[in-house]
C-alpha positions as CSV (number, residue, x, y, z in Angstrom):
1,M,184.1,59.3,97.4
2,K,183.3,61.5,100.1
3,L,180.0,62.1,101.6
4,G,178.3,65.3,103.1
5,L,175.3,65.6,104.9
6,H,172.9,68.3,104.1
7,Y,170.6,69.4,106.8
8,W,167.7,71.1,105.4
9,T,164.9,70.5,107.6
10,Y,164.2,71.3,111.5
11,S,160.7,69.9,111.5
12,T,161.5,66.5,113.0
13,P,160.9,66.0,115.7
14,A,158.1,68.4,115.8
15,D,158.7,70.0,119.2
16,P,161.1,73.1,118.7
17,A,162.8,72.3,122.0
18,A,164.0,69.1,120.4
19,I,165.8,71.1,117.5
20,A,169.1,71.8,119.2
21,P,169.6,68.3,120.8
22,T,168.6,66.7,117.5
23,L,170.8,68.6,115.5
24,A,173.6,67.8,118.2
25,E,173.1,64.2,118.2
26,T,173.2,64.0,114.1
27,A,176.3,66.1,113.8
28,A,178.0,63.8,116.3
29,L,176.9,60.7,114.6
30,A,178.1,62.1,111.3
31,E,181.3,62.8,112.4
32,Q,181.8,59.5,114.3
33,A,180.8,57.8,111.0
34,G,183.2,59.5,108.8
35,V,180.8,62.0,107.0
36,A,183.1,64.6,105.6
37,S,181.0,67.6,105.5
38,F,178.1,69.1,107.1
39,T,176.0,71.8,105.6
40,V,172.9,73.7,105.9
41,M,170.5,75.7,103.8
42,D,170.5,79.6,103.7
43,H,166.8,80.1,104.1
44,Y,164.8,81.9,106.6
45,F,161.3,80.5,105.2
46,Q,161.1,76.6,104.6
47,M,161.3,76.2,100.7
48,E,157.7,75.8,99.3
49,A,158.5,73.1,97.0
50,M,159.7,70.7,99.7
51,A,157.5,71.6,102.7
52,P,155.1,74.6,103.9
53,A,156.8,78.0,104.2
54,S,156.0,77.9,107.9
55,E,157.8,74.8,109.0
56,P,160.9,75.8,111.3
57,M,163.8,77.2,109.9
58,L,167.3,78.3,111.5
59,E,169.8,81.0,110.5
60,A,172.3,79.4,108.6
61,Y,175.7,80.7,110.2
62,T,174.3,80.7,113.7
63,T,173.6,77.0,113.3
64,L,177.0,76.0,111.9
65,G,178.6,78.0,115.1
66,Y,176.7,75.6,117.2
67,V,177.8,72.6,115.1
68,A,181.4,73.8,115.1
69,A,181.5,73.7,119.0
70,L,180.2,70.1,118.9
71,T,182.4,68.7,116.3
72,R,186.3,68.6,115.3
73,R,186.5,67.1,111.9
74,M,183.7,67.8,109.3
75,T,184.1,70.7,106.9
76,L,181.2,73.2,107.7
77,G,179.4,75.2,105.1
78,V,176.1,76.7,103.8
79,L,174.7,75.0,100.7
80,V,174.6,77.6,99.5
81,T,174.8,81.2,100.9
82,G,172.2,83.5,99.2
83,V,174.0,86.7,97.9
84,M,171.4,88.9,98.8
85,Y,171.4,88.4,102.3
86,R,174.6,89.5,103.7
87,Y,176.9,92.7,102.7
88,P,180.0,90.9,101.1
89,G,182.4,92.6,103.7
90,L,180.3,91.1,106.5
91,L,179.7,87.6,104.9
92,A,183.6,87.5,104.6
93,K,184.0,88.4,108.1
94,I,181.3,85.7,109.1
95,V,183.1,83.0,107.3
96,S,186.4,84.0,108.8
97,T,184.9,83.8,112.3
98,L,183.5,80.3,111.5
99,D,186.9,79.2,110.2
100,V,188.8,80.6,113.4
101,L,186.4,79.0,115.8
102,S,186.1,75.6,114.1
103,G,189.9,75.2,113.7
104,G,190.0,75.8,109.9
105,R,187.0,74.0,108.8
106,A,184.8,76.4,107.1
107,R,183.9,76.5,103.6
108,L,182.3,79.2,101.7
109,G,179.3,77.9,99.5
110,I,177.6,80.8,97.6
111,G,175.2,81.5,94.7
112,A,172.5,83.9,93.5
113,S,169.8,84.0,95.9
114,W,166.2,83.1,94.6
115,Y,163.4,82.7,97.0
116,E,161.6,85.9,96.5
117,R,158.6,85.0,99.1
118,E,161.2,85.3,101.9
119,Q,163.1,88.2,100.6
120,R,160.0,90.1,100.3
121,G,158.5,89.0,103.4
122,L,161.7,90.0,105.5
123,G,162.7,93.3,103.6
124,V,165.5,92.0,101.5
125,P,165.9,93.9,98.2
126,V,164.6,92.0,95.3
127,V,166.7,92.7,92.2
128,P,166.8,91.3,88.6
129,M,168.5,88.1,88.0
130,A,171.2,90.0,86.1
131,E,172.1,92.3,89.1
132,R,172.1,89.3,91.4
133,F,175.0,87.7,89.4
134,E,176.7,91.1,89.2
135,R,176.7,91.2,93.1
136,L,177.5,87.4,93.1
137,E,180.9,88.3,91.1
138,E,181.5,91.4,93.2
139,T,181.1,89.2,96.6
140,L,183.5,86.6,95.4
141,R,186.1,89.4,94.6
142,I,185.5,91.1,98.0
143,C,185.7,87.9,100.0
144,K,189.1,87.0,98.3
145,Q,190.2,90.5,98.7
146,M,189.5,90.3,102.4
147,W,191.2,87.2,102.6
148,S,194.5,88.3,101.3
149,D,197.2,90.9,102.4
150,D,195.4,93.6,100.5
151,D,193.2,95.6,103.0
152,G,192.6,98.6,100.7
153,P,189.4,99.8,99.1
154,F,187.2,98.0,97.0
155,E,185.3,99.7,94.1
156,G,182.5,97.9,92.4
157,R,179.4,98.7,90.8
158,H,177.1,97.8,93.5
159,H,179.7,97.6,96.3
160,R,182.2,100.3,97.6
161,L,184.6,99.3,100.8
162,A,186.7,102.1,101.9
163,E,189.0,99.2,103.4
164,T,188.9,95.6,103.8
165,L,190.6,95.0,107.1
166,N,189.9,91.5,108.2
167,S,191.6,90.4,111.5
168,P,192.0,87.9,112.3
169,Q,192.4,86.0,108.9
170,P,190.9,82.5,108.5
171,L,193.1,80.0,109.8
172,T,192.8,78.1,106.5
173,R,195.2,79.4,103.9
174,P,195.1,81.1,101.4
175,H,191.3,81.2,102.2
176,P,188.4,78.9,103.1
177,P,187.5,76.9,100.0
178,I,185.0,78.8,97.9
179,M,182.2,76.4,96.4
180,V,180.0,78.1,93.9
181,G,176.5,76.2,93.6
182,G,174.4,75.9,90.4
183,G,174.2,74.5,87.1
184,G,173.8,77.8,84.9
185,E,176.0,77.6,82.0
186,Q,176.6,81.1,81.0
187,K,177.1,82.8,84.3
188,T,177.1,80.3,87.2
189,L,180.0,77.9,85.7
190,L,181.8,80.8,84.5
191,L,182.1,82.0,87.9
192,V,183.2,78.8,89.3
193,A,186.1,78.8,86.5
194,R,186.8,82.3,87.5
195,Y,186.9,82.3,91.2
196,A,186.0,78.8,92.9
197,D,187.8,75.8,94.4
198,A,184.7,73.7,94.0
199,C,181.5,73.6,92.1
200,N,178.2,72.0,93.6
201,L,175.7,70.6,90.9
202,F,172.4,69.0,91.0
203,G,172.4,65.3,90.9
204,A,170.0,65.0,87.8
205,G,171.9,61.8,86.4
206,R,175.0,61.0,84.8
207,D,174.5,62.6,81.4
208,E,173.4,65.7,82.7
209,V,176.1,66.3,85.2
210,A,178.5,65.2,82.5
211,H,177.2,67.8,80.3
212,K,177.8,70.6,83.2
213,L,181.2,69.5,83.8
214,D,182.0,69.8,79.9
215,V,180.6,73.3,80.0
216,L,182.8,74.1,83.1
217,R,186.0,72.6,81.3
218,R,185.5,74.9,78.4
219,H,185.1,77.9,80.7
220,C,188.3,77.0,82.6
221,A,190.0,76.8,78.9
222,D,188.8,80.2,78.3
223,E,189.6,81.7,81.7
224,G,193.2,79.9,81.6
225,R,192.2,77.9,84.7
226,D,193.2,74.3,85.2
227,Y,190.0,72.3,85.2
228,H,191.4,69.8,87.5
229,E,192.1,72.2,90.5
230,I,188.4,72.7,90.8
231,E,186.5,69.9,93.3
232,K,183.6,68.5,91.9
233,T,180.6,68.1,94.3
234,V,176.8,66.8,93.4
235,L,173.8,66.8,95.6
236,V,171.9,63.8,95.3
237,S,168.2,64.0,95.9
238,R,167.8,60.3,95.7
239,S,167.3,58.7,99.0
240,P,170.2,56.5,100.0
241,L,168.1,54.3,102.3
242,D,165.2,53.6,100.1
243,D,167.1,51.8,97.5
244,R,170.6,51.2,98.4
245,A,171.7,49.8,95.2
246,A,170.5,52.7,93.0
247,F,171.9,55.3,95.2
248,L,175.4,53.5,95.1
249,A,175.2,53.2,91.4
250,E,174.3,56.7,90.8
251,V,177.2,57.8,92.9
252,A,179.5,55.4,91.2
253,E,178.6,57.1,87.7
254,Y,179.6,60.4,89.4
255,A,182.8,59.2,90.6
256,E,183.5,58.1,87.0
257,L,183.0,61.8,85.9
258,G,185.8,63.0,88.6
259,V,183.2,64.2,91.3
260,T,184.9,63.4,94.5
261,E,182.0,64.5,97.0
262,V,178.4,64.0,97.0
263,Q,175.7,65.5,99.7
264,T,172.7,63.6,100.8
265,V,169.7,64.8,102.4
266,P,167.6,63.4,105.4
267,D,164.3,62.1,104.4
268,R,163.1,60.9,107.8
269,D,164.4,61.6,111.5
270,P,167.8,63.0,110.9
271,V,169.2,60.7,113.9
272,E,167.7,57.6,112.4
273,F,168.7,58.5,109.0
274,T,172.4,59.4,110.0
275,R,172.8,56.2,112.0
276,R,171.6,54.1,109.2
277,L,173.7,56.2,106.8
278,A,176.7,55.1,109.0
279,D,175.6,51.5,108.9
280,E,174.6,50.9,105.3
281,I,176.1,53.4,103.1
282,L,179.4,54.8,104.2
283,P,181.1,51.5,104.2
284,K,180.0,50.7,100.4
285,L,181.1,54.4,99.5
286,A,184.5,53.8,101.0
287,T,185.2,51.2,98.1
288,L,184.5,53.8,95.6
289,P,187.5,56.0,94.1
């Protein structure tokens, strides 16, 4: 079982001048400990369900470029990129850049953006959910085309590209892994089956994750896709440090379902969290399949 660190807050320590050194120390500790992936959120305001919207938040891909320069092994990605925040051709170029500069460690995590307060606040178009999913599918198609030998035009309902030239291409071939995040059964998991190399589900317990994976399996059958080609990942909300036994038991249940990576989120000072994660959790995870 691989462990990912999902860095979701920049509020600890409180001094903005401490954000960069704290991020750097956390990333270094995570890599030294054997954390497999390092992800950040694609938000510009903090999520109101988690903390006040006014809390510090950094732009995701700039942050990952900084982390890329400080690390050598961890996979780097956004959990998950909001489809409305960047034109698809530019997003493909951004992820290509991250992949080249990180030595082939980028992963495109993407989903239908949802946080309307930040969209309205910053002038991002707010469109109906059905259109967001149409744009998500077109974005996936555009990225795959730009990461191929086809540099011709793309004609979609929402996006039209005269040419899909992308040089240099990502180092990861045939392209950086694509992870579609979310558990929507009619649209999101269908897009996983159709386009993605990995899914990312919310850790709502064994039964719920098993159900979502059964839905994905059915979509794969309908699409003629090998279900086993798709990596299954889960974001676990339970703190690994408050109750180690419960966290490890939950992860073991996901492992039995075929999940190969779980992500955890710091619930305290990220340096302290990562240090304890290395000492108390990672050695135990190494014993899981």
